C-alpha positions, 0 to 999 in steps of 0.5 A: 194349579193343583200341582206344586209350583216349580221354577228354575234359574238357569244361568250360563257360567260364561260370565259373572252373575249380572244384574239382569240374571240376578233380577230373574233369579230373584223374581223366580225365588220370590214367586216360589217362596210366596207359594210354597214352591220349589226353586231349582238352580240349573247351570247351563254349561253346555258351552264347554269352551267358554264355561268355567268353574270360576264363573260357576263359583261367582254365580253361586257366590252372588246368589248366596250374597243376595240370600237367594237360596235354592231347594234343588241343585245346582244341576249341571246341564253338561252332565245330562248331555246323553239325555239330550242326544237321546231326545234328538234321536227319538225325534229323528226316529219318529220323523219329527226331526231330520238330518241336515247335511248342509255346510254350516259355513255356506249357510252362514255366508248366505245369512251374511249376504242377506244381512248386507242386502237388508233381507230376511233369511231363514233356513229353507229346509232343503234337507227336509225333503231327503228321504229318511232312508237316503239320509240314513245311508248318507250318515252311515257313509260318514257324511257329517250332519246336524239334526234339525227339528221339523217345524209344522209350518202350517200351525200357529204357536199360541200361548198366554204370557203372564206379563205380555198376555196372549202371544201368537207366532206364525209357524211359517216364520219359524225355521227348521232349527238345529237341535243337535250340532254336527259334533253331537252337542245339543243346542240350547233349545233342545237341552233347555226343554229336555231339562225343564221336562225332567225337572218338572218345571211348571213356570218358566220366568225369564227375560224378554230376550228369550221371547223369540225362543218360546215358540220353538220350545213349545213345539219341542214340548209338544213333540216330546209329549210333555205338558207345557209350563206357564211362561212369563217374560220379564221386561228388559233392564236399560241403562240411563241412556235407555239402551240395553244395560251393559258394561259401558254403563258401569258395574253390571255384575252383582259381585261388583256391587257387593265389593263396592259396599252395597248391602244385600238387602238394599240390592234385593229391594232395588232389583225387585222394583226393576220391572215390578210394583207393589201397587203403591208408592212404597220403595222401602220393602224388606224381604218378607214383604216382597215375598208376601206381595210379589205376583206376576200380575204386577210385573210391568211390560215396559223396560226398566231403567237401572238408576244407580243413584236411586240404588245408592239412596236406597242403600243409604236408607237401609244403612240408617235403619239397620242396627249398627251392629249389623253394619259393624263388619262392613264398616271395619273392612271399609276403613281397613281397606282404605288403609286406616289402622284400627288397632285398639278399636274394639267393637264397642268403640267402633260402634260409636263411630258407626252410630255417628256416621251412618246418616252420612254414608250411603255405602260402606266405602263412604265411611272412610271418606266422611270419617277417616279422621277418626283413625288418622289425625288430619295432616292438613286443614281444608282450605274452605274450612279454614276460610270459614271457621278460622277466618280470624286465626288469633280468635280461633287460636284463643277459643281452641286454647280455652277449650283445650285448657278446660277439657284437659282437667275433666274428671269424667270424659263424657258427652255431657261433661264436654258439652257443659264445658264448651257451652259454659265458655260460650255463655261466659263470652256472650256468644253462641256455642257454635263460635267454639264448636266450629273452630274446635271441629276443624282442629279435630277433623280437618273439616267443618262438617261432621257428626256432633262434636261432643260425641266425636270427642268422647270417641276420640278420647282425651289424649287424642283430642288434646294432641290434635288441639295442640297441633292446631294451635301450633298451626295457627300460631303466627298466622 
């Protein structure tokens, strides 16, 4: 295609940016960025009652967090409503649309009746046969009307979909659909096509739930004398139970995952693999690789399952591989949100905490769970840890006391110096170093698992270590 590729993401601001919408935005963005194209953001806010500025902000914030930037926009569809109305009037004057005077409530009653009888229902075109002049006189007399597109029922609507291949729809199965409501508000079908033409969109990449809209919109493109864009309908996203992803499966908005402590890069990587494959078994793909590799040919037809366990695993992989300073702000925020006082913890010291915990945390919110004891001395000791590492209280107290005595006089408070003391004590007693390491770890953290003991003692600092050892010795006394 010689002309510049132009794609658009067109969310409705009636809700937050959900996972499916974010995936659609990402695929459009990747397609444009990999081909020097233009990515347009259009806010489809013609549903005036349900649209809100709050949702617009949530959508743009979500895109911003994911790093999906737009080249043009955001354009607001409601600001172009007169252009949509004019298009409807033009189609009406050219005989490609007609006034429909049917009562919407009566039509809805017919539709519900057919549903109860398990029968198909579509508008039968009863107003299609009213002579244009008679319809004009009825309208001028004040009779309310909608405007319907006059579908050429003798035509087949065929197109090539970049995901699903050749598609064909029988015109006899497409009803004369409304393009302008009684209140003169344009419908989605009309507004979408008019704006795509105005924005010179070359590729419409959207969810498979829009597939049924495509033949109607192709008819409108043709009626308006516009060139057809190319279409690609992305597979649906399902929950673990294979039903369509919804709130009953948990978080569905992008903002919720951001607030839970997921990394934007991990979410982008995960979303890219929902319905697309790089052609091999790779799962860890950074943004530049995604831009280079993405193509519509590798978009899958079958629905994808949103596996939050996999997302969490992938997020953990990013946390391990990212430099600790890139995690610092999120880690600090997670500890503070959990109620820990970080006063006196500068970035350099906190970076040591990140280094020690990053392989144990898959999300920012996990950091307080696996390392909250860095900032709050344990008030109690886990029963399992006591049973496993302080099984003999007298022996545990003796070894903790020996460590306390030796480290209190260290000239240099370093990992190496602490390690030398503890291993020296073990060697003198003829036991493995673990016999000293494990009881001391429980004394300092309250649990028997965690990062390297010597490193965590260095980060805690001499005074805090001695205070915690003294507390453990007191707790063990008499047991």
